[in-house]
C-alpha atoms as one frame of an Amber mdcrd trajectory, in Angstrom:
protein
 -10.677 -51.696  -6.134  -9.890 -49.663  -9.251 -12.783 -47.907 -10.976 -13.802
 -49.554 -14.250 -12.860 -46.512 -16.288 -10.682 -48.190 -18.918 -13.223 -50.906
 -19.665 -16.022 -48.324 -19.838 -14.164 -45.992 -22.189 -12.948 -48.633 -24.579
 -16.497 -49.861 -25.313 -17.157 -46.735 -27.389 -20.225 -45.916 -25.360 -21.226
 -42.238 -24.917 -20.194 -40.668 -21.648 -23.850 -40.185 -20.766 -27.041 -41.501
 -22.281 -30.445 -40.445 -20.879 -33.408 -42.132 -22.462 -37.017 -41.101 -21.826
 -36.553 -40.258 -18.161 -39.378 -39.197 -15.932 -39.361 -38.203 -12.269 -42.296
 -37.012 -10.152 -42.697 -35.957  -6.562 -45.752 -35.531  -4.363 -47.006 -32.308
  -2.926 -50.173 -31.209  -1.213 -52.881 -29.192  -2.922 -53.641 -25.592  -1.848
 -56.005 -26.761   0.869 -53.363 -29.181   2.219 -55.922 -31.975   2.100 -54.617
 -34.281  -0.602 -51.288 -35.238  -2.083 -50.855 -35.294  -5.833 -47.914 -36.043
  -8.168 -46.006 -33.200  -9.753 -43.602 -34.043 -12.639 -40.216 -32.478 -12.158
 -38.629 -34.219 -15.120 -40.733 -35.237 -18.132 -39.544 -37.559 -20.933 -35.943
 -36.242 -21.103 -33.499 -37.791 -23.516 -29.907 -36.710 -24.041 -26.686 -38.270
 -25.391 -23.402 -36.689 -24.389 -20.254 -37.872 -26.213 -16.979 -38.118 -24.355
 -15.241 -34.738 -23.646 -18.265 -32.630 -24.456 -19.541 -29.851 -22.164 -23.348
 -29.675 -22.146 -25.233 -26.991 -20.368 -28.761 -27.171 -18.980 -30.141 -23.614
 -18.940 -33.370 -22.801 -17.186 -35.019 -20.866 -14.426 -35.219 -21.993 -10.785
 -37.735 -24.818 -10.479 -37.370 -25.942 -14.102 -36.052 -29.403 -13.125 -32.298
 -28.814 -13.735 -31.192 -29.944 -10.313 -33.553 -32.943 -10.239 -32.083 -34.085
 -13.573 -28.532 -33.663 -12.293 -29.373 -35.677  -9.143 -30.831 -38.396 -11.297
 -27.600 -38.542 -13.344 -25.640 -38.682 -10.067 -27.618 -41.763  -8.804 -29.029
 -39.686  -5.896 -32.560 -40.169  -7.270 -34.132 -43.112  -9.044 -36.090 -42.450
 -12.272 -39.741 -43.291 -12.312 -39.340 -44.349 -15.954 -36.559 -44.423 -18.541
 -32.864 -45.223 -18.274 -29.613 -43.389 -17.606 -26.221 -44.901 -18.526 -22.770
 -43.659 -17.886 -20.283 -45.194 -20.325 -22.711 -48.028 -20.781 -23.285 -48.617
 -17.076 -26.945 -48.376 -15.998 -27.257 -46.096 -12.898 -29.634 -48.547 -11.196
 -28.056 -51.848 -12.097 -24.446 -50.739 -11.771 -24.656 -47.976  -9.166 -21.237
 -48.581  -7.656 -19.476 -48.647 -10.997 -21.217 -45.402 -12.001 -20.304 -43.681
  -8.761 -16.614 -44.435  -9.382 -16.849 -42.723 -12.742 -18.655 -39.507 -11.648
 -18.598 -36.707  -9.177 -20.944 -33.860  -8.484 -20.599 -30.241  -7.363 -23.830
 -28.625  -6.241 -24.836 -25.067  -5.413 -25.222 -26.214  -1.781 -22.067 -28.207
  -1.156 -22.278 -30.435   1.957 -19.436 -30.349   4.411 -18.636 -30.962   8.022
 -18.561 -27.299   8.832 -16.670 -27.606  12.164 -13.835 -29.442  10.442 -11.116
 -27.800   8.389 -11.060 -27.922   4.621  -8.101 -30.347   4.912 -10.036 -32.690
   7.165 -13.092 -32.597   4.897 -10.992 -33.451   1.877  -9.206 -36.241   3.730
 -12.563 -37.802   4.692 -13.916 -37.598   1.098 -10.777 -39.026  -0.583 -10.482
 -41.731   2.045 -13.812 -43.103   0.901 -12.192 -43.668  -2.525  -8.983 -45.198
  -1.080  -6.788 -42.236  -2.098  -3.673 -41.801   0.075  -4.024 -38.634   2.160
  -0.570 -37.267   1.261  -1.400 -37.522  -2.489  -4.854 -35.983  -1.981  -3.561
 -33.027   0.002  -0.842 -32.213  -2.540  -3.340 -32.382  -5.392  -5.841 -30.279
  -3.414  -3.291 -27.521  -2.893  -2.522 -27.431  -6.608  -6.197 -27.216  -7.545
  -6.993 -24.512  -4.974  -4.014 -22.409  -5.940  -5.150 -22.572  -9.553  -8.597
 -21.359  -8.356  -7.077 -18.458  -6.502  -7.406 -19.871  -3.007  -4.318 -19.940
  -0.780  -3.375 -23.358   0.494  -3.321 -22.022   4.099  -7.096 -21.993   3.861
  -6.997 -25.771   4.076  -6.259 -25.328   7.833  -9.364 -23.167   8.408 -12.759
 -24.594   9.574 -15.240 -24.588   6.692 -17.681 -22.406   8.684 -15.108 -19.613
   8.661 -14.735 -19.571   4.844 -16.817 -17.503   2.499 -19.435 -18.992   0.186
 -17.010 -18.628  -2.767 -14.151 -20.282  -0.871 -16.357 -23.174   0.164 -17.411
 -23.685  -3.452 -13.768 -23.800  -4.577 -13.166 -26.477  -1.910 -16.133 -28.417
  -3.276 -14.658 -28.321  -6.766 -11.305 -29.491  -5.463 -12.995 -32.372  -3.597
 -14.779 -33.443  -6.787 -11.601 -33.408  -8.888  -9.562 -35.384  -6.398 -11.327
 -38.564  -7.430 -10.472 -37.957 -11.143 -13.999 -38.343 -12.352 -14.624 -39.180
 -15.999 -18.021 -37.458 -15.865 -18.439 -34.234 -13.828 -21.890 -33.043 -12.912
 -21.954 -29.356 -11.933 -25.196 -28.090 -10.479 -25.004 -24.271 -10.611 -21.400
 -24.270  -9.388 -20.934 -20.486  -9.723 -24.201 -19.301  -8.127 -23.454 -16.750
  -5.432 -19.831 -16.215  -6.383 -18.305 -12.823  -6.971 -17.340 -12.010 -10.590
 -13.717 -12.772 -10.141 -14.334 -16.170  -8.490 -16.988 -16.981 -11.089 -14.531
 -16.359 -13.883 -11.831 -18.426 -12.177 -14.206 -21.382 -11.800 -15.406 -21.084
 -15.397 -11.867 -21.101 -16.740 -10.982 -23.999 -14.534 -13.910 -25.982 -15.882
 -12.561 -25.565 -19.426  -9.090 -26.654 -18.250 -10.526 -29.725 -16.533 -11.984
 -30.927 -19.799  -8.529 -30.754 -21.361  -6.326 -31.929 -18.511  -8.588 -34.652
 -17.061 -10.185 -35.809 -20.326 -13.516 -35.183 -18.606 -17.074 -34.909 -19.885
 -19.050 -32.236 -18.102 -22.757 -31.514 -17.631 -23.465 -28.111 -16.040 -26.744
 -26.713 -14.928 -27.021 -22.934 -14.778 -29.359 -19.979 -15.227 -26.493 -17.757
 -16.318 -26.671 -17.304 -20.114 -23.169 -15.899 -20.463 -21.791 -18.890 -18.552
 -23.683 -21.323 -20.727 -22.464 -19.686 -23.955 -18.832 -19.447 -22.696 -18.466
 -22.977 -21.461 -20.830 -25.251 -23.370 -20.575 -27.091 -26.665 -24.314 -27.562
 -26.562 -27.075 -26.009 -24.495 -30.428 -27.449 -23.478 -33.192 -24.967 -22.698
 -35.290 -26.527 -19.896 -38.655 -25.447 -18.555 -41.339 -27.235 -16.501 -39.330
 -30.437 -16.583 -38.856 -30.604 -20.347 -36.234 -29.688 -22.900 -37.636 -27.020
 -25.118 -34.562 -26.996 -27.384 -31.094 -28.483 -27.629 -28.142 -27.336 -29.709
 -25.041 -25.183 -29.827 -25.506 -21.564 -28.835 -24.947 -20.601 -32.465 -27.642
 -23.028 -33.657 -30.109 -21.847 -31.072 -29.502 -18.178 -31.866 -29.841 -18.858
 -35.612 -33.260 -20.401 -34.987 -34.715 -18.231 -32.289 -32.886 -14.853 -31.964
 -29.675 -12.903 -31.793 -28.840 -13.768 -28.157 -29.501 -16.595 -25.744 -31.878
 -14.294 -23.941 -33.838 -13.972 -27.204 -33.840 -17.744 -27.441 -35.082 -18.082
 -23.913 -37.864 -15.502 -24.466 -38.906 -17.208 -27.689 -39.136 -20.671 -26.097
 -40.310 -19.903 -22.588 -42.343 -16.758 -23.233 -40.601 -14.420 -20.823 -37.033
 -13.303 -19.948 -35.029 -15.471 -17.554 -34.958 -12.846 -14.804 -38.744 -12.772
 -14.729 -38.991 -16.501 -14.296 -36.747 -16.643 -11.284 -38.449 -17.828  -8.199
 -41.364 -19.461  -9.973 -41.972 -23.156  -9.186 -42.195 -24.937 -12.484 -41.643
 -28.426 -11.017
């Protein structure tokens, strides 16, 4: 079955439309006696036109990953709606999944298998011929600075950065119209981080892709994103281009973050805002 990409794109719908979305989880109180709801995402709305790169910038625990997982159909909203090219993520889950792919900070693999075997398994789920997938994977990995011979190595023997590049290749092999990147460069060395960031920009041009990227790296957000949402405690505190945010709140994105959140980003790391 071919993914409904052409029909979706020709409707003129935005690539992504998030409308009043809420998501809560339950956690125990300090005495571990009772469960109570904790809102991870609170009344989020966002419209992303086709081919835009939107960044979600916030500290750990701000709700970034929860929001990405909602967009990726991995979680169900408690309230509100999310649509991908007009397809509701709950009513048309299969169609949405054919239009998207996700790269997370903790990419899941069969660690005993080689990169080649992992990629073959993933692309097989989409009906992509293995010969085509492997050739495309080699091209992507070489562009990311990873030698194709690494495809023959078990994932458990590759570095964190090398595994992340394999995860990006895996996502691109399905030619997603909407890419969801959840802190894709966290833990990478500076060279690998720059290679991935440059590749993200190229993907937008060569694959006609729309991209949503969550990060707590301000330089990354400013370099990659057409618009940036500042997120804290499950809410968007501001949304606009880096230039617009800096014009309203300060000279740098760090100034913006301090003005909106009340403390620098590095001081918020590790706090649980969900």
